[in-house]
Legacy VTK file of the C-alpha trace (Angstrom):
# vtk DataFile Version 3.0
C-alpha trace
ASCII
DATASET POLYDATA
POINTS 484 float
-51.334 1.309 46.382
-54.176 3.431 45.877
-57.626 3.640 48.029
-61.235 3.765 47.128
-64.368 3.794 48.910
-67.905 1.828 48.185
-70.951 3.264 49.993
-74.208 1.122 50.160
-77.420 2.943 50.419
-79.894 0.395 51.612
-83.495 1.249 52.756
-82.057 1.567 56.672
-78.945 2.864 56.511
-75.785 3.431 54.568
-72.477 1.609 54.962
-69.077 2.503 53.619
-65.798 0.510 53.142
-62.588 1.804 52.307
-60.302 -0.584 50.237
-57.234 -1.148 49.195
-57.340 -0.996 45.094
-54.893 -4.046 44.336
-56.296 -6.416 47.000
-59.556 -5.422 47.733
-58.523 -5.559 51.622
-61.086 -3.460 53.701
-59.106 -0.696 55.544
-61.556 1.208 57.254
-65.655 1.004 57.509
-68.049 3.616 58.296
-71.832 2.913 59.159
-75.116 5.389 59.891
-78.821 4.622 59.922
-80.970 6.883 57.730
-82.705 9.373 59.674
-86.224 8.160 58.329
-89.073 7.873 60.671
-90.930 4.694 60.824
-94.909 5.065 60.256
-97.401 3.888 62.931
-97.756 0.207 62.897
-94.445 -0.351 62.071
-92.501 -1.079 58.654
-90.413 1.107 56.143
-92.193 4.097 54.794
-92.772 3.935 50.697
-92.507 7.641 50.108
-88.647 8.832 51.495
-87.272 12.290 51.134
-83.870 11.547 49.186
-82.290 14.068 51.300
-82.050 11.482 53.829
-79.861 9.666 52.395
-77.168 11.969 51.734
-77.782 12.703 55.584
-76.734 9.471 56.581
-74.006 9.554 54.057
-72.320 12.154 55.531
-72.638 10.613 58.930
-71.166 7.396 58.024
-68.025 9.406 56.190
-67.653 11.367 59.485
-64.215 11.345 61.282
-62.107 11.308 58.175
-63.030 8.173 56.684
-62.667 9.267 53.260
-58.922 10.620 53.990
-57.089 9.601 50.868
-59.746 8.130 49.040
-58.989 8.531 45.142
-62.387 7.412 43.909
-66.076 6.263 45.264
-68.444 3.800 44.126
-71.957 4.089 44.970
-74.385 0.691 45.283
-78.017 1.457 46.458
-81.620 0.093 47.071
-83.077 -0.729 43.769
-86.426 0.245 42.479
-86.313 3.639 44.288
-87.880 6.103 41.793
-87.201 9.590 42.116
-89.072 11.844 39.705
-87.835 15.307 38.924
-89.054 18.666 37.668
-87.429 20.515 34.799
-85.200 22.257 37.374
-83.870 19.180 38.733
-85.939 19.369 42.015
-87.864 16.298 43.323
-91.454 16.593 42.379
-92.381 14.120 45.201
-90.469 12.025 47.628
-88.901 8.960 46.417
-91.332 6.017 45.858
-88.974 3.125 47.325
-89.773 -0.785 48.153
-92.155 -3.304 46.856
-94.790 -0.247 46.938
-98.150 -2.288 47.089
-100.242 0.777 45.909
-99.186 0.069 42.635
-100.324 -3.433 42.525
-102.908 -2.444 40.194
-100.968 -0.724 37.910
-98.909 -3.341 37.283
-101.740 -5.503 35.895
-102.950 -2.378 33.990
-99.393 -1.772 32.333
-99.379 -5.873 31.462
-102.766 -5.416 29.717
-101.740 -2.082 28.123
-98.923 -3.663 26.187
-100.611 -6.974 25.312
-99.903 -9.338 27.931
-96.820 -10.690 29.755
-95.251 -11.981 26.788
-94.951 -8.644 24.922
-93.352 -7.188 28.182
-90.424 -10.034 28.131
-89.780 -9.724 24.728
-89.679 -5.642 25.281
-87.424 -5.275 28.153
-86.775 -8.919 29.721
-89.240 -8.767 32.437
-92.806 -8.228 33.616
-93.998 -5.403 35.528
-94.438 -5.809 39.059
-95.272 -3.343 41.927
-91.757 -2.848 42.502
-90.440 -1.611 39.094
-90.158 2.325 38.548
-92.158 1.657 35.164
-95.100 0.782 37.518
-94.382 3.327 39.660
-94.577 5.933 37.056
-98.376 4.474 35.931
-99.345 4.870 39.762
-97.975 8.244 39.662
-100.201 9.319 36.627
-103.399 7.834 37.699
-103.084 8.943 41.488
-101.145 12.090 41.496
-101.457 13.383 37.886
-100.233 17.176 38.878
-97.086 15.578 40.177
-96.891 13.545 37.127
-97.145 16.483 34.720
-94.581 18.115 36.358
-92.125 15.181 36.204
-89.614 16.010 33.584
-86.320 13.541 34.552
-86.132 10.327 36.112
-83.428 8.767 38.352
-83.039 6.075 40.782
-81.402 5.956 44.061
-78.009 5.566 43.132
-78.144 7.474 40.210
-79.463 10.641 42.381
-76.380 9.978 44.924
-73.893 9.782 42.148
-75.640 13.118 40.906
-75.244 14.861 43.953
-71.927 13.781 45.030
-70.884 15.350 41.407
-72.674 18.688 42.383
-75.733 18.144 40.115
-74.015 18.410 36.666
-76.207 18.774 33.493
-75.041 15.197 32.685
-77.114 12.372 34.531
-76.237 8.990 34.290
-76.904 5.171 34.900
-75.286 1.865 34.759
-76.744 -1.228 32.954
-77.436 -3.054 36.106
-79.677 -0.398 37.463
-81.541 0.353 34.117
-82.069 -3.401 33.744
-84.530 -3.090 36.500
-86.678 -0.007 35.522
-88.914 -1.924 33.102
-88.318 0.750 30.485
-84.788 -0.366 29.390
-83.904 -3.645 27.411
-80.502 -6.052 28.539
-81.007 -7.716 25.357
-80.483 -4.696 22.958
-78.742 -2.179 25.645
-81.276 0.607 25.044
-84.392 2.528 26.560
-87.931 1.804 25.246
-89.076 5.405 25.568
-92.361 4.522 24.530
-93.275 2.248 27.766
-92.243 5.432 29.460
-95.129 7.299 27.814
-97.331 4.247 28.249
-96.749 4.554 31.826
-96.121 8.450 32.650
-98.327 9.729 29.461
-95.252 11.631 28.349
-91.722 11.575 27.964
-89.169 12.069 30.604
-85.438 12.559 30.691
-83.532 9.508 31.269
-79.910 9.210 32.549
-77.203 7.791 30.008
-76.516 4.600 30.398
-72.925 4.114 30.895
-70.341 1.306 30.887
-69.322 -0.899 34.051
-65.804 0.566 33.913
-66.889 4.074 32.767
-66.444 7.177 35.328
-69.887 9.128 35.933
-67.520 12.241 36.538
-64.841 13.627 38.640
-65.493 16.193 41.496
-64.032 19.693 41.308
-61.363 17.883 44.316
-60.689 15.409 41.661
-62.345 12.820 43.138
-63.325 10.205 40.772
-67.014 9.046 40.963
-67.887 5.479 39.212
-71.068 4.242 37.264
-72.813 3.342 40.579
-75.130 0.394 40.209
-78.018 -1.489 42.421
-77.330 -3.524 45.701
-77.840 -6.798 44.105
-75.233 -6.113 40.934
-72.890 -4.788 43.692
-73.276 -7.546 46.181
-72.693 -10.237 42.997
-69.895 -8.168 41.948
-68.461 -8.011 45.808
-68.512 -11.612 45.880
-66.703 -12.275 42.740
-69.173 -14.440 40.973
-68.719 -15.467 37.456
-70.008 -17.981 34.736
-70.971 -20.975 36.420
-71.948 -19.283 39.587
-75.406 -18.638 41.096
-76.532 -16.881 44.309
-79.110 -17.926 46.562
-80.540 -15.290 48.950
-82.543 -16.600 51.820
-84.725 -13.491 53.099
-88.119 -13.841 54.137
-88.512 -14.410 50.298
-85.704 -15.675 48.515
-84.045 -15.059 45.044
-81.705 -16.966 42.777
-79.477 -15.247 40.378
-76.635 -16.387 38.125
-73.937 -14.885 35.745
-75.212 -15.609 31.795
-73.509 -14.209 28.889
-76.714 -13.702 27.263
-79.850 -11.666 28.098
-82.947 -14.056 28.758
-86.417 -13.789 27.672
-89.116 -15.270 29.640
-92.549 -14.943 28.407
-93.873 -16.793 31.897
-92.206 -13.872 33.631
-90.722 -16.249 36.112
-87.067 -14.896 34.909
-86.256 -10.796 35.302
-83.330 -10.588 32.946
-81.290 -8.011 34.587
-77.736 -6.759 33.526
-74.731 -7.092 35.860
-72.034 -4.868 37.311
-69.381 -6.376 34.476
-71.018 -6.073 31.044
-72.585 -9.697 31.444
-76.208 -10.522 32.503
-77.752 -11.428 35.553
-81.206 -13.318 35.170
-83.174 -13.623 38.362
-85.897 -16.021 39.796
-87.731 -15.064 42.824
-89.728 -17.163 45.211
-92.280 -15.558 47.685
-91.613 -17.597 50.489
-88.091 -18.786 52.158
-87.207 -17.874 55.676
-91.196 -16.767 56.328
-91.404 -20.766 55.785
-88.985 -21.315 58.732
-90.316 -18.686 60.905
-93.601 -19.909 60.580
-93.090 -23.397 61.498
-90.968 -22.377 64.574
-94.072 -20.380 65.651
-96.304 -23.461 65.125
-93.959 -25.485 67.039
-93.562 -23.078 69.959
-89.706 -22.396 69.475
-88.095 -19.072 70.070
-86.129 -19.119 67.111
-84.617 -20.332 63.881
-81.572 -22.125 65.520
-83.945 -23.827 67.561
-86.010 -25.293 64.748
-82.448 -25.966 63.074
-81.688 -28.159 66.159
-84.886 -29.962 65.842
-84.957 -30.688 62.339
-81.279 -32.157 62.670
-83.235 -34.786 64.784
-84.911 -36.015 61.759
-83.607 -37.391 58.241
-83.520 -36.622 54.723
-87.171 -37.242 53.881
-88.847 -36.163 57.298
-90.183 -39.462 57.133
-92.363 -38.891 54.250
-93.402 -35.571 55.253
-93.197 -32.775 52.809
-94.407 -29.063 53.065
-95.185 -27.268 49.922
-93.898 -23.908 51.299
-96.440 -21.489 49.376
-97.616 -19.798 52.600
-98.327 -16.272 50.698
-98.787 -17.409 47.092
-95.916 -18.077 45.042
-93.920 -16.412 42.103
-92.086 -19.685 41.082
-94.234 -21.288 39.919
-96.731 -18.321 39.478
-99.345 -19.466 41.965
-100.484 -15.577 43.429
-103.604 -17.172 45.273
-102.518 -20.348 46.415
-101.780 -21.529 49.809
-99.293 -23.987 51.699
-99.547 -27.781 51.492
-98.494 -30.220 54.393
-98.649 -34.055 52.888
-97.479 -37.194 53.944
-99.123 -37.367 57.115
-98.728 -40.699 58.949
-98.635 -41.557 62.572
-94.626 -42.040 62.506
-94.350 -38.699 60.655
-96.338 -36.685 62.894
-93.580 -35.716 65.228
-92.180 -31.824 65.704
-88.997 -32.924 64.665
-90.158 -34.146 61.154
-92.086 -31.203 60.352
-89.024 -28.927 61.484
-87.122 -31.016 58.758
-89.707 -30.607 56.044
-90.023 -26.927 56.547
-86.148 -26.945 55.740
-86.450 -29.028 52.794
-89.735 -27.465 51.450
-87.939 -23.971 51.406
-84.961 -25.228 49.825
-86.649 -27.495 47.361
-88.670 -24.193 46.329
-85.503 -22.555 45.743
-84.012 -25.408 43.904
-87.179 -25.121 41.504
-85.969 -21.768 40.944
-82.326 -22.569 40.231
-84.130 -25.233 37.724
-86.267 -22.719 35.940
-82.224 -21.116 35.125
-80.916 -24.366 34.126
-83.554 -25.215 31.895
-82.906 -21.892 29.963
-79.327 -22.943 29.416
-77.709 -21.410 32.442
-74.508 -23.212 33.818
-74.856 -23.418 37.647
-71.747 -25.312 39.416
-71.524 -23.649 42.179
-73.832 -21.789 44.763
-73.466 -18.851 47.105
-75.728 -19.157 49.619
-76.584 -15.814 51.655
-78.520 -14.355 54.520
-78.644 -15.149 58.155
-80.293 -18.543 57.572
-77.307 -19.700 55.668
-75.512 -20.381 59.034
-77.932 -22.600 59.931
-76.956 -26.365 60.529
-80.143 -27.877 58.952
-79.818 -25.303 55.883
-76.161 -26.534 55.531
-77.013 -30.178 55.475
-79.295 -30.312 52.964
-78.581 -27.697 50.333
-75.705 -29.223 48.560
-77.546 -32.147 47.912
-80.906 -30.407 47.135
-79.058 -28.277 44.987
-76.913 -30.591 43.204
-73.930 -28.397 43.729
-71.083 -27.376 45.443
-72.499 -24.755 48.435
-70.318 -21.810 49.165
-71.386 -19.823 52.458
-69.789 -16.375 52.426
-68.426 -14.914 55.802
-70.650 -12.001 56.572
-69.313 -8.756 55.032
-70.698 -5.752 53.401
-70.628 -7.051 49.867
-72.826 -4.611 48.148
-70.416 -1.757 49.365
-67.427 -4.010 48.488
-68.746 -4.443 45.124
-69.127 -0.552 44.647
-65.658 -0.227 46.180
-64.296 -2.750 43.222
-66.384 -0.647 40.785
-64.630 2.288 41.965
-61.033 0.643 41.674
-61.793 -0.645 38.067
-62.891 2.975 37.025
-60.028 4.506 38.607
-57.481 2.188 36.982
-58.966 2.467 33.851
-58.642 6.306 34.091
-54.982 5.878 34.922
-54.585 3.283 31.889
-53.457 0.662 34.566
-56.449 -1.340 33.929
-58.207 -3.120 30.997
-62.019 -1.782 30.497
-63.144 -5.239 29.882
-61.444 -7.225 32.756
-62.348 -5.538 36.431
-59.609 -5.756 39.267
-58.677 -9.475 40.568
-59.740 -8.707 44.255
-59.176 -11.854 46.662
-62.493 -13.883 47.076
-64.983 -13.616 49.984
-63.516 -16.204 53.036
-66.192 -18.531 52.789
-67.007 -22.356 54.271
-67.454 -24.855 51.266
-70.050 -27.617 51.062
-69.963 -30.748 48.837
-72.985 -32.607 48.051
-70.703 -35.806 48.046
-72.419 -39.059 48.718
-75.725 -37.304 50.007
-76.401 -36.080 46.387
-78.852 -39.506 45.508
-80.279 -38.931 48.925
-81.009 -35.025 47.970
-82.510 -35.880 44.814
-84.880 -38.525 46.340
-86.223 -35.906 48.372
-86.829 -33.520 45.516
-88.766 -36.330 43.504
-90.852 -36.588 47.001
-91.296 -32.832 46.792
-92.168 -32.669 43.252
-94.662 -35.443 43.479
-96.761 -33.527 46.007
-96.348 -30.302 43.783
-97.600 -31.847 40.656
-100.285 -33.414 42.634
-101.809 -30.393 44.195
-100.754 -28.067 41.206
-100.432 -30.189 38.120
-98.698 -28.374 35.162
-97.261 -25.345 37.356
-94.413 -25.393 35.510
-95.567 -26.345 32.169
-94.373 -22.924 30.464
LINES 1 485
484 0 1 2 3 4 5 6 7 8 9 10 11 12 13 14 15 16 17 18 19 20 21 22 23 24 25 26 27 28 29 30 31 32 33 34 35 36 37 38 39 40 41 42 43 44 45 46 47 48 49 50 51 52 53 54 55 56 57 58 59 60 61 62 63 64 65 66 67 68 69 70 71 72 73 74 75 76 77 78 79 80 81 82 83 84 85 86 87 88 89 90 91 92 93 94 95 96 97 98 99 100 101 102 103 104 105 106 107 108 109 110 111 112 113 114 115 116 117 118 119 120 121 122 123 124 125 126 127 128 129 130 131 132 133 134 135 136 137 138 139 140 141 142 143 144 145 146 147 148 149 150 151 152 153 154 155 156 157 158 159 160 161 162 163 164 165 166 167 168 169 170 171 172 173 174 175 176 177 178 179 180 181 182 183 184 185 186 187 188 189 190 191 192 193 194 195 196 197 198 199 200 201 202 203 204 205 206 207 208 209 210 211 212 213 214 215 216 217 218 219 220 221 222 223 224 225 226 227 228 229 230 231 232 233 234 235 236 237 238 239 240 241 242 243 244 245 246 247 248 249 250 251 252 253 254 255 256 257 258 259 260 261 262 263 264 265 266 267 268 269 270 271 272 273 274 275 276 277 278 279 280 281 282 283 284 285 286 287 288 289 290 291 292 293 294 295 296 297 298 299 300 301 302 303 304 305 306 307 308 309 310 311 312 313 314 315 316 317 318 319 320 321 322 323 324 325 326 327 328 329 330 331 332 333 334 335 336 337 338 339 340 341 342 343 344 345 346 347 348 349 350 351 352 353 354 355 356 357 358 359 360 361 362 363 364 365 366 367 368 369 370 371 372 373 374 375 376 377 378 379 380 381 382 383 384 385 386 387 388 389 390 391 392 393 394 395 396 397 398 399 400 401 402 403 404 405 406 407 408 409 410 411 412 413 414 415 416 417 418 419 420 421 422 423 424 425 426 427 428 429 430 431 432 433 434 435 436 437 438 439 440 441 442 443 444 445 446 447 448 449 450 451 452 453 454 455 456 457 458 459 460 461 462 463 464 465 466 467 468 469 470 471 472 473 474 475 476 477 478 479 480 481 482 483
């Protein structure tokens, strides 16, 4: 039996799991918040000193947590850009999160390359404010002196791996992290340095993209460090999803991703073509509105929490007595309607009851995500099983409606640190390959996540009728929104 560790450095904290290499069983765990001050008015700061991540990592690993560990995998927040000077020092704090400062820069880049289709063909995604390529454009326009000093680029997990290895000359990343930058194409497996120059104004040193089972290096103490990856790819790897599986994540916004053998090019920009942590591809479709729809409805009904909203919704029936909530509360990305608003349709005297509005909120949110699933299905992605993630996945109203609306078996995994587990699994893979015990094409077969399984069963026809009701309202209010 060997022992490996996976660490997940999220925007707010570091989690570490220590796992058995053969089964994936979690043996020990560590946690520490990031020592970052919250700015006035709340919310996460967009600019973060990366040293805070190292301090948090050290605290989480305290008390001998890593004793006996032979390899470490690193998962970290995606889209965090760390510009380095020629000596490898940070030019400025890391630019993290969605970073709304870069919205204008995103539009500039789209135009500079000739439109959305040109970007989709080039790198499998259309620039958004979150992506590193867009942050480079913002840096060039807003901080030109810092832009001129920028000689190298890393993301969060790249930087942490580099630090753990003692800042060697060789800097590395993985396919998953590279695919989200906006200057690496998953379809051809190569950088587009011309896009870095388009955004930044000059070339910069980019980390070497290594394979899923490759090691980034070994510390002087003999500790192997695997390639690392972004937290989305690590969570998918930790869950053990494969072909035929999709993951629907219920946050304030929602996302749908699925494993696919090929990179997808989508000129509409709805699909972001990422790479996963196994050598496959991970197309992602995002909605702006998910749990924020539920929270807004709960506030409107004077309810204290989402559990109360769920209890109320369960007093209604599928279809909400004809009430349809189109949940485009803050515009929408799927379909692409950035300036629209939500719609409440089907108001009749008999439907004007709190329980019907509560049910319509759940159905509207899930139908919006089902639309996102259909975008993937429409491009040939096989979806037979849907993993449902996020605290809202535990709500009875979600579980009652999701299988029939998604037209698939729904799996609700027990809460766990899946990104950290995925990082540990990657470490076990790299360790096994280095020892000649594992095939570089096949990751270790760890135990699957403990989960509740929900079948569509006899409710499938009912769910599809609810979808038709939702689609009719969407087409009436936004005709042709999905004609792409």
